[in-house]
C-alpha atoms as one frame of an Amber mdcrd trajectory, in Angstrom:
protein
-160.787-141.837   8.788-159.050-140.935  12.062-155.817-140.333  10.151-157.586
-138.073   7.682-159.166-136.099  10.509-155.794-135.713  12.234-154.262-134.295
   9.045-156.424-131.168   9.260-154.767-129.614  12.344-151.413-130.961  11.215
-151.680-129.232   7.843-152.871-126.038   9.533-149.830-126.145  11.805-147.455
-126.729   8.882-149.116-123.942   6.887-148.809-121.574   9.830-145.110-122.430
  10.286-144.423-121.911   6.587-146.246-118.574   6.508-144.558-117.391   9.720
-141.171-118.331   8.265-141.989-116.366   5.107-142.983-113.342   7.203-139.737
-113.490   9.205-137.713-113.837   5.989-139.569-110.946   4.349-139.174-108.720
   7.397-135.450-109.475   7.610-134.963-108.676   3.914-136.944-105.440   4.270
-134.798-104.454   7.279-131.554-105.116   5.413-132.707-103.062   2.419-133.947
-100.206   4.620-130.697-100.150   6.611-128.698 -99.866   3.382-131.043 -97.153
   2.064-130.745 -95.125   5.262-126.950 -95.310   5.190-127.186 -93.985   1.631
-129.379 -91.115   2.834-126.963 -90.240   5.647-123.922 -90.323   3.373-125.504
 -88.193   0.657-127.420 -85.700   2.778-126.297 -82.102   2.937-127.715 -79.236
   4.934-129.796 -78.030   1.975-131.435 -81.403   1.268-135.200 -81.302   1.680
-137.148 -84.187   3.187-138.630 -85.018  -0.218-135.155 -85.091  -1.811-133.797
 -87.389   0.883-136.833 -89.641   0.643-136.296 -89.897  -3.115-132.652 -90.861
  -2.505-133.756 -93.440   0.044-136.259 -94.991  -2.355-133.565 -95.227  -5.020
-131.156 -96.964  -2.639-133.938 -99.211  -1.332-134.884-100.366  -4.811-131.260
-101.185  -5.506-131.187-103.702  -2.639-133.126-106.919  -2.108-135.064-108.892
  -4.694-138.047-107.722  -6.672-140.490-109.887  -4.700-139.429-108.170  -1.464
-139.459-104.662  -2.957-142.826-105.083  -4.657-145.498-103.141  -2.836-143.105
-101.852  -0.160-143.349 -98.147   0.732-140.439 -96.170   2.211-141.308 -93.235
   4.452-138.471 -90.898   5.438-139.178 -89.572   8.944-136.577 -86.807   9.051
-133.332 -85.833  10.736-132.755 -85.029  14.397-129.844 -82.974  15.737-128.520
 -84.829  18.769-126.973 -83.182  21.885-123.451 -83.999  20.626-124.258 -82.263
  17.273-124.397 -85.581  15.423-127.299 -86.077  13.004-129.791 -88.939  13.333
-131.693 -90.008  10.205-134.829 -92.176  10.562-137.074 -93.981   8.066-139.482
 -96.911   7.923-140.787 -99.315   5.314-144.257-100.855   5.184-145.312-103.809
   3.042-148.647-105.620   2.946-147.996-109.338   3.363-150.218-111.757   1.452
-149.788-115.415   2.335-149.211-118.003  -0.360-150.956-120.783   1.536-153.243
-119.015   4.007-154.707-115.587   4.654-154.579-116.022   8.427-151.386-113.983
   8.848-152.080-111.439   6.119-151.406-107.838   7.100-148.799-105.071   7.132
-145.136-105.742   7.870-143.367-102.655   9.162-139.667-102.114   9.866-137.872
 -98.990  11.109-134.237 -97.934  11.039-132.175 -95.042  12.364-128.534 -94.191
  11.687-126.441 -91.487  13.281-123.825 -89.498  11.418-121.133 -88.546  13.911
-119.313 -85.264  13.535-115.550 -85.368  13.159-112.769 -82.777  13.554-113.195
 -79.387  11.932-111.540 -78.620   8.618-110.168 -75.331   7.364-110.216 -76.267
   3.679-113.004 -78.079   1.800-113.243 -78.937  -1.898-116.882 -79.682  -2.747
-116.500 -81.243  -6.199-117.728 -84.836  -6.172-115.837 -85.926  -9.303-112.812
 -83.711 -10.001-109.295 -85.072 -10.079-106.908 -82.855  -8.088-109.850 -81.221
  -6.364-107.190 -80.146  -3.856-103.825 -79.691  -5.560-100.536 -78.868  -3.806
 -98.217 -77.969  -6.620 -94.676 -76.808  -7.350 -92.146 -75.654  -4.777 -94.824
 -74.933  -2.234 -94.572 -75.084   1.538 -98.106 -75.279   2.885 -98.467 -75.329
   6.661-101.979 -76.283   7.732-101.012 -77.621  11.155-103.978 -78.716  13.300
-106.191 -78.455  10.219-108.187 -81.101   8.353-108.016 -80.926   4.556-111.304
 -82.311   3.206-112.334 -83.245  -0.340-115.686 -84.677  -1.461-114.414 -85.969
  -4.793-114.564 -89.726  -5.391-111.684 -89.488  -7.871-108.671 -91.793  -7.329
-106.631 -88.574  -7.379-108.960 -86.392  -5.325-106.105 -84.749  -3.362-102.726
 -84.486  -5.085 -99.229 -83.286  -4.246 -96.514 -82.981  -6.847 -93.011 -81.619
  -7.351 -91.197 -80.354  -4.265 -94.389 -79.389  -2.470 -94.251 -79.760   1.330
 -97.560 -80.203   3.189 -98.172 -80.099   6.937-101.689 -80.784   8.241-103.625
 -82.528  10.954-105.024 -84.951   8.386-106.394 -85.375   4.868-109.932 -86.772
   4.488-111.398 -87.569   1.094-114.210 -89.581  -0.457-111.761 -90.753  -3.120
-108.038 -91.365  -2.885-104.859 -89.291  -2.866-101.692 -89.054  -4.914 -98.321
 -88.011  -3.510 -99.765 -87.651   0.006 -99.655 -90.976   1.828 -96.255 -92.171
   3.109 -94.352 -89.294   1.562 -91.386 -87.646   3.257 -92.626 -84.211   2.182
 -95.978 -84.703   3.937 -96.356 -84.395   7.704 -99.739 -85.459   9.135-100.741
 -85.749  12.786-103.217 -88.557  12.068-101.942 -92.152  11.734-102.867 -92.324
   8.052-104.708 -90.494   5.300-108.486 -90.999   5.535-109.261 -92.237   2.045
-112.657 -93.668   0.986-114.130 -91.604   3.777-117.326 -89.612   4.227-118.519
 -86.442   2.532-118.162 -83.180   4.407-121.345 -81.062   4.345-121.184 -77.577
   2.843-121.196 -75.288   5.928-122.659 -72.297   4.072-125.239 -74.079   1.936
-128.156 -72.652   3.921-126.970 -69.039   3.801-129.630 -66.838   2.221-127.710
 -64.319   0.148-129.126 -60.827  -0.393-130.991 -60.186  -3.632-129.025 -57.043
  -4.390-131.768 -55.018  -6.010-130.780 -51.822  -7.736-127.409 -50.770  -9.075
-124.916 -48.074  -8.153-121.621 -46.974  -9.665-118.328 -46.801  -7.846-117.329
 -43.165  -7.772-113.886 -43.231  -6.182-112.208 -39.805  -6.155-108.770 -39.450
  -7.703-105.757 -38.270  -5.774-103.584 -39.553  -2.977-104.687 -40.658   0.479
-107.358 -43.046   1.617-110.621 -43.253  -0.343-113.750 -44.819   1.122-116.324
 -47.247  -0.297-119.665 -47.656   1.432-121.869 -50.788   1.477-124.183 -51.164
  -1.496-124.892 -52.944  -4.780-122.432 -52.157  -7.565-122.610 -53.155 -11.229
-119.427 -51.598 -12.633-117.491 -53.819 -15.016-114.301 -53.395 -12.990-112.827
 -52.161  -9.736-109.065 -51.873 -10.112-106.940 -50.589  -7.255-103.260 -50.141
  -8.133-100.431 -47.636  -8.412-100.337 -46.714  -4.733-104.084 -46.150  -4.361
-105.630 -46.728  -0.934-109.213 -47.964  -0.544-111.102 -48.468   2.701-114.280
 -50.581   2.819-116.600 -49.342   5.542-118.225 -52.168   7.499-121.290 -53.747
   5.894-122.495 -55.848   2.973-121.184 -55.287  -0.560-122.779 -56.817  -3.649
-120.837 -56.789  -6.907-122.579 -57.816 -10.128-120.301 -58.631 -13.044-117.423
 -56.667 -11.495-113.823 -57.795 -12.008-112.171 -56.711  -8.740-108.376 -56.380
  -8.837-106.100 -55.373  -5.988-102.774 -54.927  -7.743 -99.315 -53.416  -7.457
 -98.551 -51.189  -4.463-102.208 -50.741  -3.569-103.595 -50.795  -0.026-107.028
 -52.149   0.831-108.555 -52.463   4.265-111.914 -53.073   5.915-113.343 -54.551
   9.119-116.773 -56.174   9.361-116.974 -56.599   5.590-118.884 -59.223   3.552
-118.479 -59.228  -0.233-121.025 -61.029  -2.449-120.078 -61.856  -6.044-122.837
 -62.268  -8.664-123.136 -62.462 -12.459-119.489 -63.138 -13.286-118.011 -60.930
 -10.550-114.616 -62.156  -9.301-111.567 -61.116  -7.277-107.837 -61.085  -8.016
-105.032 -59.935  -5.709-101.338 -59.563  -6.454 -98.284 -60.306  -4.330 -97.253
 -56.681  -3.814-100.633 -55.367  -2.719-101.431 -54.769   0.946-104.823 -56.287
   1.744-106.332 -56.384   5.214-110.003 -57.450   5.075-111.880 -58.931   8.034
-115.362 -60.472   8.071-117.956 -59.457  10.673-118.136 -61.579  13.829-121.863
 -60.987  14.345-124.943 -59.808  12.444-126.558 -61.408   9.397-123.404 -62.863
   7.827-120.966 -63.566  10.664-117.677 -65.045   9.589-118.299 -64.638   5.840
-115.763 -62.471   4.022-116.272 -63.451   0.365-119.356 -65.287  -0.869-119.567
 -66.319  -4.519-123.100 -67.170  -5.615-123.560 -70.853  -6.584-124.671 -69.766
 -10.075-121.452 -67.753 -10.505-118.774 -70.397 -11.307-115.726 -68.102 -11.511
-112.066 -68.430 -10.572-110.731 -66.443  -7.616-107.014 -65.672  -7.575-105.280
 -64.828  -4.301-101.621 -64.077  -4.868-100.107 -62.366  -1.890 -97.378 -62.153
   0.672 -97.188 -61.535   4.384 -98.769 -58.095   3.828-102.022 -59.762   2.777
-104.314 -60.606   5.687-107.767 -62.055   5.138-110.073 -63.253   7.896-113.295
 -65.140   7.268-114.840 -67.693   4.947-113.869 -67.528   1.297-116.745 -69.326
  -0.429-116.765 -70.315  -4.095-118.885 -73.508  -4.281-118.978 -73.942  -8.060
-115.680 -72.330  -9.059-111.926 -72.623  -8.595-109.536 -70.878  -6.202-105.820
 -70.295  -6.723-103.902 -69.630  -3.501-100.357 -68.483  -4.154 -97.427 -67.366
  -2.043 -98.569 -66.719   1.555-101.897 -65.645   0.117-104.207 -64.266   2.733
-102.788 -66.365   5.526-100.936 -65.391   8.665-100.764 -67.104  12.017-103.042
 -64.538  13.687-105.847 -64.528  11.085-108.536 -67.127  10.505-109.298 -68.196
   6.947-111.736 -70.921   5.948-111.885 -71.972   2.296-114.897 -73.720   0.766
-114.680 -74.105  -2.987-115.324 -76.536  -5.805-111.608 -77.036  -6.501-108.419
 -75.390  -5.226-104.744 -75.207  -6.132-102.188 -74.103  -3.538 -98.705 -72.956
  -4.412 -96.167 -70.942  -2.451 -96.161 -70.765   1.331 -99.527 -70.777   3.106
-100.613 -71.066   6.726-104.116 -71.362   8.126-105.044 -70.863  11.769-107.228
 -73.650  13.170-109.136 -72.412  16.239-111.348 -69.728  14.751-114.828 -70.035
  16.256-114.912 -66.617  17.887-113.568 -64.841  14.807-115.905 -66.643  12.409
-119.224 -66.265  14.213-119.199 -69.880  15.453-119.162 -71.217  11.893-117.145
 -74.380  11.247-116.404 -76.859   8.473-117.458 -80.038  10.285-116.226 -83.327
   8.835-118.026 -86.651   9.237-116.252 -89.218  11.393-118.552 -92.210  11.136
-122.046 -93.643  10.751-123.596 -96.106  13.211-126.962 -97.812  13.556-129.011
 -96.770  16.576-132.268 -98.587  15.739
């Protein structure tokens, strides 16, 4: 009888130990799954991601980790992103699960874990290809001599040939950073990088202009450019002409301001001269731009106002190709933005040592001789293409 009586507290103790062990095991598994989910959020977040979108991503990653027993009944709550003093981004989330004991209800109740990861900003880039899947998202081709000294070349494609170099192409850059891998870049005598090695299998680079609210461009005007020699002037406005062709020695000056072109094929061709300071050009509804090698183009983006640093902005629903073929007489300063389309940069196109160009596009091909200036904050309204250097747990 005494032995039977002594079994009661003994069994209670054993039950408590077993349940406590199960709670610790469950909490540890929840923490591991949440940590993995939060890393997934941080890696896939962009500046346009809403809290609900990021929470949905987190739930997807969370469900992909751990076993079904652990995941069952667990709720992930994304708590948001915090901009830290060093400009890094801190993402935080928690998971709550109601624990129900198998042997006793004494320890029943909620188990809650929290996690925070910090995405650290890396060096600034001057060229970013946004495509997440394209092969040759950045393509250095032919007998090209591309000098991007002190500049990061970034590509978000996970392709095994995300950044490619072929033929006799020479490439100079601070480094190449890509989510995927490269071809013809690493350990090649025609490639000169300041970093110890190419940063393959790296982090995505956020789209720096994703939050820009483009003008609606209501109304429509026609371009009435007088004939004859001498400089002709275009004023800011919304234009829906099918084409704007400047060639044969014509000279066009863009007065400072915002220009919206809808469906307009803009061509700056042979022996033409185009200039403008404080200019932002928006391309909608199939509108696109082409320049030729023997045109003189000198267009500079505004350094302040509503669209500082933005020279050419192609709407995300306007997946066109932009063709910049130029020589040393072509000087562009500002962001050239074509997030869903392709850019061809040929022969010194739009690049000189004293002008700042930043290229953000879906895919890009560079041929000829190109140079991009690196330190451009003052000229580009403090806008940068900020790469991601690393992710670390802080909680």
